[in-house]
C-alpha positions in Angstrom: -20.8 5.0 5.0 -23.6 2.7 3.9 -25.1 1.6 0.6 -28.7 2.9 0.5 -31.6 1.6 -1.4 -32.9 5.0 -2.3 -32.5 6.4 -5.8 -29.9 9.1 -6.4 -29.7 11.1 -9.6 -26.4 12.9 -10.5 -26.0 15.3 -13.3 -22.5 15.4 -14.9 -22.0 17.5 -18.1 -25.4 16.6 -19.3 -25.2 12.9 -18.6 -27.7 11.5 -16.0 -26.5 8.6 -13.9 -29.1 7.0 -11.7 -28.1 4.7 -8.8 -31.2 2.7 -7.9 -32.1 -0.2 -5.6 -28.7 -0.7 -4.1 -25.4 -2.2 -5.3 -26.8 -5.5 -6.7 -28.8 -3.6 -9.3 -25.8 -1.7 -10.4 -23.7 -4.9 -10.8 -26.5 -6.4 -12.9 -26.8 -3.3 -15.0 -23.0 -3.2 -15.5 -22.5 -6.9 -15.7 -20.2 -6.8 -18.8 -17.9 -4.1 -17.4 -17.7 -5.7 -13.9 -16.9 -9.1 -15.5 -14.2 -7.5 -17.7 -12.6 -5.9 -14.6 -12.7 -9.2 -12.7 -11.2 -11.2 -15.6 -8.4 -8.6 -15.9 -7.7 -8.7 -12.1 -7.6 -12.5 -12.1 -5.3 -12.6 -15.0 -2.9 -10.2 -13.3 -3.0 -12.3 -10.1 -2.2 -15.5 -12.0 0.9 -14.1 -13.8 2.4 -12.6 -10.6 1.4 -9.0 -11.4 -1.1 -8.5 -8.6 -2.7 -5.1 -8.4 -3.2 -5.4 -4.6 -1.7 -2.4 -2.8 0.6 -4.6 -0.7 2.2 -6.0 -3.9 3.2 -2.6 -5.4 6.8 -2.7 -6.7 7.5 0.8 -5.5 7.1 -0.3 -1.9 10.1 -2.6 -2.3 12.0 0.1 -4.2 11.2 2.6 -1.4 12.6 0.2 1.2 15.8 -0.2 -0.8 16.2 3.6 -1.3 15.6 4.3 2.4 19.0 2.8 3.4 20.8 5.6 1.5 19.6 8.1 4.2 20.2 8.6 7.8 16.6 7.9 8.8 14.1 5.6 7.1 11.2 8.0 7.3 13.3 10.6 5.5 14.4 8.1 2.9 10.8 7.4 2.1 10.0 11.1 1.8 12.9 11.6 -0.7 12.0 8.5 -2.6 8.4 9.8 -3.0 9.7 13.1 -4.4 11.1 11.1 -7.3 9.0 7.9 -7.4 12.0 5.9 -8.5 15.0 4.5 -6.7 17.4 6.0 -9.3 16.3 9.6 -8.4 16.6 9.0 -4.7 20.0 7.3 -5.1 21.3 10.2 -7.2 20.5 12.9 -4.5 21.3 10.7 -1.5 24.8 11.9 -0.9 23.6 15.5 -0.7 20.4 14.8 1.2 21.1 12.1 3.7 19.1 14.4 6.0 16.9 17.5 5.4 18.8 20.6 4.7 17.6 24.2 4.7 19.6 25.2 1.6 17.9 22.5 -0.6 16.8 25.1 -3.2 20.4 26.3 -3.7 21.9 22.8 -3.9 19.2 21.5 -6.3 19.5 24.6 -8.6 22.9 23.4 -9.8 22.0 19.7 -9.9 21.1 18.1 -13.2 19.0 15.0 -12.7 19.9 12.1 -15.0 17.3 10.5 -17.3 15.2 7.8 -15.6 15.2 9.6 -12.3 11.4 9.9 -12.0 8.7 7.3 -11.8 5.0 6.8 -11.0 3.0 10.0 -10.9 6.1 12.1 -10.3 7.1 11.7 -13.9 4.2 14.0 -14.9 5.6 16.9 -12.9 9.1 16.6 -14.4 12.4 17.3 -12.9 11.4 20.7 -11.7 8.4 19.3 -9.9 10.5 16.6 -8.2 13.1 19.2 -7.1 10.4 21.5 -5.7 8.8 18.6 -3.8 12.2 17.9 -2.2 12.7 21.6 -1.3 9.3 21.7 0.3 10.0 18.4 2.2 13.3 19.8 3.6 11.6 23.0 4.7 8.8 21.2 6.4 10.7 18.1 7.5 9.7 18.3 11.2 6.0 18.1 10.2 6.6 15.1 7.9 8.5 13.4 10.7 5.9 14.0 13.3 3.1 12.7 11.1 4.9 9.6 9.8 6.3 8.5 13.1 3.6 9.5 15.5 0.4 9.6 13.5 -2.5 7.1 14.0 -3.2 4.6 11.2 -3.5 5.4 7.5 -6.4 7.8 7.3 -5.1 10.1 10.1 -1.6 10.3 8.6 -2.9 10.9 5.0 -5.4 13.6 6.0 -2.7 15.4 8.1 -0.2 15.3 5.2 -2.9 16.7 2.9 -3.8 19.4 5.4 -0.1 20.6 5.4 -0.6 21.8 1.8 3.1 21.4 1.2 4.2 22.6 -2.2 4.2 19.9 -4.9 2.6 17.4 -2.4 -0.9 16.8 -3.7 -3.3 13.9 -3.1 -1.3 11.4 -5.1 2.1 12.2 -3.4 0.6 12.2 0.1 -1.2 8.9 -0.6 1.8 7.2 -2.0 4.0 8.3 0.9 1.5 7.2 3.5 1.1 3.8 1.7 4.8 3.2 1.6 5.3 4.2 5.2 2.5 1.9 6.4 3.7 -1.0 4.4 7.2 -0.6 5.9 5.8 0.0 9.4 7.3 3.5 9.8 6.3 4.6 13.3 6.3 1.0 14.7 3.1 -0.3 13.1 2.0 -1.6 9.7 -1.1 0.0 8.3 -2.8 0.3 5.0 -5.7 2.2 3.3 -9.1 1.4 4.9 -11.0 2.5 1.8 -10.3 3.1 -1.9 -9.6 6.8 -1.7 -11.1 7.2 -5.2 -10.3 10.9 -5.2 -6.5 10.2 -5.4 -6.6 8.8 -8.9 -8.8 5.9 -9.8 -12.0 7.8 -10.6 -11.7 7.0 -14.3 -11.3 3.3 -13.6 -14.3 3.4 -11.3 -16.4 5.1 -13.9 -15.4 2.5 -16.6 -16.5 -0.3 -14.3 -19.6 1.1 -12.7 -20.7 3.9 -15.0 -20.9 6.2 -11.9 -18.8 9.4 -12.0 -17.0 10.6 -8.9 -18.5 13.9 -7.8 -19.2 15.6 -4.5 -22.7 14.1 -4.6 -21.5 10.5 -5.3 -18.2 10.3 -3.5 -19.5 8.7 -0.3 -21.7 6.2 -2.3 -18.7 5.2 -4.5 -16.5 4.5 -1.5 -19.4 2.5 0.2 -20.0 0.5 -3.0 -16.4 -0.7 -3.0 -16.6 -1.6 0.7 -19.8 -3.6 -0.1 -18.0 -5.2 -3.1 -15.1 -6.3 -0.9 -17.5 -7.9 1.6 -19.6 -9.6 -1.2 -16.9 -10.6 -3.6 -18.2 -14.0 -4.6 -21.7 -12.6 -4.9 -20.5 -9.9 -7.3 -18.6 -12.4 -9.4 -21.7 -14.6 -9.6 -23.9 -11.6 -10.6 -21.4 -10.7 -13.2 -21.4 -14.2 -14.5 -17.6 -14.8 -14.3 -15.7 -17.2 -12.0 -13.1 -15.7 -9.7 -9.8 -17.6 -9.4 -7.5 -14.8 -8.4 -7.1 -15.6 -4.7 -8.7 -13.9 -1.7 -11.2 -11.0 -2.2 -9.7 -7.6 -2.6 -9.7 -5.4 0.5 -11.3 -1.9 0.0 -7.8 -0.4 -0.2 -6.8 -2.7 -3.0 -9.3 -1.1 -5.3 -7.3 2.2 -5.3 -4.3 0.5 -6.9 -6.3 -2.0 -9.0 -8.5 0.7 -10.5 -5.5 2.9 -11.3 -3.7 0.0 -13.0 -6.9 -1.0 -14.9 -7.6 2.5 -16.2 -3.9 2.7 -17.3 -4.2 -0.6 -19.2 -7.4 0.6 -20.9 -5.6 3.8 -21.9 -2.8 1.8 -23.5 -5.2 -0.4 -25.4 -7.0 2.7 -26.7 -3.6 4.1 -27.9 -2.7 0.8 -29.5 -5.9 0.9 -31.6 -5.1 4.3 -33.0 
């Protein structure tokens, strides 16, 4: 992927977005929004709430949950079904390893309140149970990918290609991220790009004004790669000093933009 200097016009529900003259022009045009994001990120860094992917709280929770299970990779899979250590702990005695009768066991199991976290909360208890049933039925594939895959991108794409029930983009991304952070398979790895299609498209739109579409996806990813490589230049163009530590890696944008759009949503709700 590369940032080009040629103009691109994208039509989205009647709104025209024009990307002209490369990334510097976009930063100048969106100076206020870029500066707002940088100030938000720096403030998070300074109070110990870094949005960098390596600092995600769920990685530590997943590591704690994994000890409840016979194998660490399986513990991470179960944790990802619930997105919270409470849910993984609750089912651990019955699912220390994959079991073919998962559907029958879970049918009579009432999950306690607070069992779900992260994006799994949206699918509810039924969705979490179905994700675990699917994981049990396809456990050999999960094991093969997590233990013997190659890097982040290869593992993530293979998990997506499985099309396991109730394992969408977000679930596959989170599982791969946790496995990489904890060196499942003998190596530590992380996202090599922002994977904007997993969730942070709204945050990216808020900052850049560019919607994620089939036409813009490659440009959006390339823009964030460029931003990571030109961090101080972007801060200077936006007119705001950066005192939040090292530049973000491309993969950090995935978590940072997700957190940013969530904070913006909360502020909007507070104003109502």
